[in-house]
Structures are given as C-alpha cells and as structure tokens.
C-alpha positions as CSV (number, residue, x, y, z in Angstrom):
1,M,211.5,135.7,195.1
2,P,210.9,132.3,196.9
3,L,213.9,129.9,197.1
4,I,211.8,127.5,195.0
5,L,212.0,129.8,191.8
6,A,215.8,130.3,192.1
7,I,217.9,128.8,189.4
8,K,220.1,125.9,190.3
9,G,223.8,126.6,191.1
10,N,223.5,130.3,192.0
11,E,224.5,131.8,195.1
12,L,221.7,133.7,196.8
13,N,221.2,135.9,199.9
14,I,218.4,135.3,202.1
15,K,216.2,138.4,202.6
16,K,213.6,137.3,204.9
17,I,211.7,134.0,206.1
18,T,208.0,134.1,206.1
19,G,205.6,131.8,207.8
20,N,204.4,131.4,211.4
21,D,206.6,131.7,214.5
22,E,207.2,127.9,214.6
23,T,208.4,127.7,211.0
24,K,210.6,130.5,211.4
25,R,212.3,129.0,214.5
26,F,212.7,125.7,212.7
27,L,214.4,127.3,209.6
28,N,216.4,129.5,211.9
29,S,217.7,126.4,213.9
30,L,218.9,124.9,210.4
31,G,220.9,128.3,209.7
32,F,218.2,130.0,207.3
33,V,218.5,133.6,208.7
34,A,218.4,137.1,206.9
35,G,221.8,137.8,205.2
36,E,223.1,134.0,204.9
37,T,224.3,132.9,201.5
38,V,222.5,129.8,200.1
39,K,223.2,127.8,197.1
40,I,220.7,125.2,195.4
41,I,222.7,121.9,194.8
42,S,219.9,119.9,193.2
43,E,216.2,119.8,192.7
44,L,214.0,116.9,192.5
45,G,210.2,117.0,192.2
46,G,210.2,120.4,193.8
47,N,212.2,119.3,196.8
48,L,215.7,121.1,197.1
49,I,218.9,120.1,198.4
50,I,220.6,123.4,199.6
51,N,224.1,124.3,200.8
52,I,224.4,126.6,203.7
53,K,227.1,127.2,206.0
54,D,229.0,124.2,204.5
55,S,226.2,121.9,205.1
56,R,223.6,120.4,202.8
57,I,220.1,120.5,204.0
58,A,217.1,118.9,202.2
59,L,213.8,121.1,202.2
60,N,210.7,120.2,200.8
61,K,208.6,122.6,198.6
62,G,206.6,124.1,201.4
63,M,209.5,125.0,203.5
64,A,211.5,126.3,200.5
65,S,208.8,128.7,199.4
66,R,208.9,130.3,202.9
67,I,212.6,131.3,202.3
68,I,212.7,134.8,200.2
69,V,215.9,135.4,198.4
C-alpha cells in the first residue's frame, strides 16, 4: 500500500519506490530505499512528517504516494 494510507505511529518497511527515474533518485537521496524502516510522525492535510534513519523528513502527498510499504 502507498505510504499515505499507512496508520500514523506504525513502523513500516519500504517495499519499493514507484515513479520516474528522477523521482526515484530524489527519494533515494533522502534515504527512501527498499528494505528501510519508516515511521509516520504526523499528518496534516495529506502531507507527512516521516522518521527515517533517525531524521525527520516532510513529504507532500504526491511524493508519499510513490513509496510503497
């Protein structure tokens, strides 16, 4: 399921990243790679604050929908 449908507070493993090559490279540079664990910290208007590799990253709804967990 896409990350935007996940429940806040649960730790999830990334299965794959979808989208074009540029999008995949961008998310990869932020640490979003298959096998990595992520946790949704908060959600506001569809935008997410995500904890990954001991960092917090804000993603909009479009980017979060490309991360499959």
